[in-house]
N, C-alpha and C positions, 0 to 999 in steps of 0.2 A: 138480885133484888130488882123489881121492875120500876120503882120510882113513881112519882106523881105526874099526871098530865095537867094541862091548864084548866080544863073543866073541873077536875077534882080539887085543884088548888083554890079556885074561886068559890067552890061550894063550901070548903072548910072555912073560908073567910066570911061566909054569909052573904056573898054577892049574888044577885040574880043572874041567870044564864045569859040574858041579852047583854048585860054588862060584860060578861065573860067573852062573848063573841066580839063585841066592840073593842075591848082591850086587846084581844088577840090580833085583830086587824091593825090596830095602831102600832103594836109592837113590830109588825112586819115592816112598817114604814120607817122605823128608827134606824139611823146609820151607825148602829153599834152591833157588836157581836155578843150573843148571849147563848147560854146553854140551857136547853130544856130536856129533862130526862123523860123519855117516853116509855110506855110499857113495851114489853118484848113483842107483843102481837102487832102494835103500831109500828115498831121498828122493822119488823119483817115486811110489812106492807110498804113502807117507805123505800126499802132496799130494792123493791121491784120497779120503782119509777125509772123512766128512761134517763140516760145520761145525755146531756146536750152539749155538743161542741160548738162554741161561739164562732160564728162566721160573719163576714162583713155583709154579704148580700143574701146568702142562702144558709140554711141550717140543716145539717145532717143529724138525725136522731139515731142514737145507738140503742139497741134493745137492752143493753146491760153490760156490765163489766165482764170481760172474758168471753163475750159472744163471738161465735165464729160464723154467724149468719152472713151470707153474701150481701154487702151493702150496695153492689152495683147491679141493679136489676135492669130490665129492658128499658124502663123510663130514663135510666141514667144515661142512655145513649143520647138523649136529647139535652138533658141538663144535669150532668154529673156535678157533684158539689165537692170542691176542695178549696173553698175561698178562705184561706188562712187557717193556721193550726194553733192559734193562741187561745187558751181557755182562761176563764175568769181567775183561776188560781194564780196566774202569773202576770196578769196585766199590770199590776201595780208594783212589780218588783223592779225598782230602779237599778238594782245591781246586776240585772241580767244583761248579757251582751246585746249589742245593737241588732235589731231584727232586719234581715235583708229581704226586701220584697222582690219576688221573682214572678214576672208576668209569663203565663203559660198559654200559648196559642195552639190549640188543637182542633181538628175537625170532629166536633162532637155530635153533629147531625148530618144527614145527607148520605151520599154514597160511601164516604170514607169514615163515617161515624164510628163504626166498630173498631177500626184501627186506632183512632184517637182515644177511644175508651181504654184500649189495651195499654197504650203508652201511659195514660193517666193512672191506671191501676198500679203499674210498675213503680211510678214515681211516688204514689201514696204509700205503697208498701215500704219503700226505702226510707220515707220520712216518718214511718211509724205512727200513722194517725188512727189506726184501727184499734178497737177494744182489745185489751190484753197486750198492747205493745207500748205501754207507758214507759218501760225501761229504755226503749230506743227512740222515743218520740223526740223529734228535733224541734226545739222551740226558738231557734234563731232564724228560721226560714218561714216566710209567709208566701204561700203559693196562690197567686191570683189567676184563676182559670177563666179563659174566654173561648167561645166557640167561633172559629173562623168560617164555618160552613163551607170550607174549601173554596173560598172566594178571595182573590188577591186584594180587591178594594176593601173588603171587610177586615182583612188582616192589617192593612195599613192604618185604617181608622182605629182599630183596637190598640195598635202600638202607641198611637198618640194618646189614647185614653190612659193606658197603663203607665206610660212614661210621664206625661204632663199632669195628669190628675191624681193617679195613684202613687206616683213617685217610685215606680219600679226601677231598680238599678241593674237588672239582668233579665233577659228574655229567653224563653225556651220554645222551640217549634218555629214554624209550622212543619207539617208532614208532607203535604202534596207539593210536588215540584214547582209549578208556576207560582203557587202561593208563597212557598219558601223563598223564591228568588225576589219577589216583590217585598216581602218582609225584611229580607237581608239588606236590600238596598235602602229601605227606609230606616232601619236600625243603624246602618252605617252613616246615613245622613245626620241622624240625631246623636251619633257617637255613643250608642248604648250597646254593650256586648250582647250577642245573640247566639244561642246554640241551636242550630236548626236540626231537625230530625228527618232528613230526607236523603235519598241517594242521588238526587238530581245533580248532574254535572254542572259545574260553573257556579255553584253556591259558595263553596270555599274560595277565598281569594277576592270576594266582593269588597271587603274592607278589612282593616287590621283587627277589628273587633268582631268579625263574623267567623263563626266556627260551625263545623258540620259533624254530626255524630250519628251516622247510620252506615250500614254496609254499602259500599259503593262498587261500581264496576272496576275502577282502578285498583281498589284494595283486593278484590277477588282475582283479577288478572295477575297482579304482582305476586300474590301468594301461590297461585298455580305455577308460575314460572319457577319460583324457588323450589316447589315440590318436584317439578319435572327435572330440574337440574340434579336434585338430590337422588332421585330414583333412577333416572335414565342416562344421566351424563349429558354430553353435548352433541352427540352424533345422530340422534333420531330425527327423522323427517316429521315436521309438525305442520298440520293443516288445520286452520281455524274455519269452521263452518258456522256462520252467524247470521241472525235475522237483521233486516234493515231498519231496526228500531233504534231509538236513541241509546238504549242500554247496549244492544248488540254492537253498534258501531263504536261506542266508547270503549267497551270491553276489548274489541278487536284491536283498536288503536293502542290501548294501554298494554295489551299483552305483547304486541309486536315491539313496542318500545322497551319493555322490560326484558324480553328475550334478547334483543340486540345488546342491551347493557350487560346481560349475564353471559354473553358470548355464545348463545345458541346459534345453530345454523339458521339460515334465512327461513322465516316462517311464511308459508303460503296462506293466503286468505281467500275465502269464497263466500260471497254474500247471497242470501236468498230473500225473497219477499216474505214478510211476516204473514201475509194473507194467503200464501201459496198452499196448494193441496197436492200438486204434482212436483216432486223433487227430482225427477229423472234428469233434467238438464244439469243441475248442480252436482248430482252424483257422478254423472259422466265427466264433469270437469275435474272432480277429485281423482277419478280413475286416470284421466289424462295426465294430471300432475304426477301421480305415482308412476305411471308408465314411463314418463320422461326421465324420472329419477332412476328407474331400473333399466332404461335403454330399450324397452319393448314398445312396439307400435300399438297405440291404443285402439286403432281400428281393427286390429287382428287379435286383440287380447280376449281370451275366452273368460267366461264367468269363473271357471275353475282357476285360471291363472290370476284373476282378480283377487280371489280368496288368498292365494299364496302371497301376492304382492302386498296385501293389506296387513300382513303380519308385522311388517316393519314400519307401519305407519302409526303415528300418534294423531288422533283426531280430537280436537278441542271443540266441544259442543256447549256453548252457553245458551241459555234460553229457559222458557217456562215449561212446565209439565205438559201443557196442551200442545205446544209446538213439537216437543220431543216425541210425544206419542204419535204424531203424524209423520215425523221425519224418519224415525228409526226403522220401521218396517220396510221403507223404500230403499234405505241404505243396503239392507241385507238382500232385498229382492234383486238388486243389481250386482250382488256378489261381494260387497265390502263386509266380509265376516272376519271374526277373530280380531276385531279392532281393539286397540288399547285406547280408552277414552278418558279425557280429563274434562271436567265440567264445572259450572258455576253452581250456586246454591239451588238452582231449579231442580237439580238432580236429587236433592234431599227429599223433595216432595214425590218425585217419580219412583224412588227406590225405598219408600217407607216400609214396604214389606220385605225388603232385602232380596227380592227376585230380580235378576238381571234380564233385560229384554233379550229375545232370541238373537243370537249372533254377536252379542257383546261379550268379550272375553273377561275384561276387568275394567272397573271404573274407579277413578280418583276424583274427589270433588272437595270443595271448601265451603264453609258456612260459619256464621258467628253464633250458632245456637243448635242444640239438638234436644228435642222433646222426649227422646227415649235413649236407651243405652245406659248401662251401669258403669262401664269403663270410661268415664269422663272425668275431667278435673273436678276436684272437690268443690270449688267455688260454684260451679254450674249445678252439681248435684244438690248442694245445700239450697241454692236458690229455687230449684224446681220443687223441692220438698216444702219450702216456706210458702211459695205461691199456691201450691195445691192445697195445703192445709188451710190457708186463708180463704181462698175463693172456690174450693171444691171443683176445680177444673184444671186442665193441663196448662202449663206456662207456654209462652210463644216467644218468637224473636222480638216482637214489638214491645211487649211488656218488659222483656229483659233489657232492651235498650232504654226504656223509660226508667227502669230501676237504676241502671248504671249512670244515666244522666243525673239523676237525683243524688246518687252517691258522689259523683264528680263535683256537683254544686256544694254538697256538704263539706268536701275537702277544701274547696275554695274558701268557703265561709270560715272554716276552722283556722285559716291562716290570717284572718283579719285580726288586727291588734286593737285592744281596748274596746270601748262601746261607742265610738264615734261613728256616724253614718258612713257607710262605704260608698265611695264614688264609683261611677261606671268605669272609668279608666283604671282605677285600682283593681276592680274585679277582673277586667280584661287582661291586665298584666299578670295577675295571679294564674289565670287559666293558661296563659302562654308559657308559663314557667313550671307547670305541673310536671312532676317526674313520671316515668313509666309506671303503670299501675296494672295489677292483676284484677280483672273484672269478669263479670259473668259472661260477657260477650267476647272475651279473649284479652290477651295482654294488650294494653292500650297506651298509645303515645300520640303526641301532637306533631303534625307535619308543619313545615314553615308556612304553608298557605292557609292553615286553619282547619284542615281536615283532621279529625280525630280518628286515626286508623288503628287496625287490629292486627295481631298475629292470629289469623283466623284458624279455626279448628279444621283439621284434615280428616277425611274419611275415605275408606276404600270398601268396595263391594266385590266379593268374589265367592262364588259357590253358595249363594243364598244367605248372606249375612252382611250387615253394615257394621264395619269395624272402625273404631277411632284410632287414628295414628298420632302418637305423642309427637310434640314438636321437637325438632332437632335444635339444640341450643345454637344461637347465632354466633358466628365468629366474632372475635374482638373487633370493635369498630363498626360493626354492621348495625 
């Protein structure tokens, strides 16, 4: 039965149409709930109206319930909208838990805008704000998103706005190293917990409420040492060839420290200029190190003998795909073939097709994410599927960390008791006492200095395929 609409009702009562329109307008102004039965045709029309999510400053309009249309278009890189996730249906529910305001500082425009957008997509996915995600929507967290424009001064100013004006009790971001350092120092001064999303050394430890959640040089170096000990034992000669970048130097220092603590033989280190195109001098230095170890005179060592000597050498090569592409051909030109290589996450980009560079025998490397491969932990496979269904594109390391960060915050908020406002110190203490967690980016735990580190995923490449290596369970007490 279709029922009566307002014009039909007024016509039956003998009222003119203009009175009908006036009365309809006045009814909309009344602060009462009423039910009007509409014809089926009108109901179908109304069902097509867009659903609007109420935000504080911006409004994101959804095309309809259950839509899978990508909400983050190119314009979203400039002004993505995630300004609160409370809808009108629950604004007046006094029985709901206290809403925790989280200030989110990301580079949403400029050089690093794409990365900031990826982090944001992951966080939004975890908070369940997209159409069709009503069952997992989190209504206890209000995300206040701000664009840092990758500027330290802007980040500091936004922190004051979020904390003092918006009453945010927790901060997330920034991403870019120098910006994250400035933000961490300011948050520490204001005594507000902050979870930075950067690999920059020196951020963790800035203050007791400063946390760092992104893959770091230290995390990669320590995981590689654990892997080397498990696979090779203690007796292999290890040479680290690293660029003179902040990452390269930090990685080298951390690997040497971890190797010493693990009982490995002394690690030799060789540095090269990041801008170098001729690697002859550093390759000759590696040959000299190996020749001393084998008792051969490097001046008289032939290229054939270098090949033989390199079989017992482990070469650690951290760095980006671009640098590795320049370096590797020259290693083999000087005879360092059949090398067993261990690398940082830069090798994941280099070996995406599973083909080893000429002269490399086998490669082991670590990472916190893999966009391909079916023999991966279920939590990662499920995330990749969920992300690709929502956004129609492949997931990445950055949105995965955004997702895990939001999940971490949800677990923190879940431990709050009652509906009283959460203090910054209370949230910081809960973060510090979080147990070890299985997350998309690896098994996660907190270090004493505030770095949220991972048992990183391990990969090996041999004979044309990238294979996932399951983690060896840690010994008791590790």
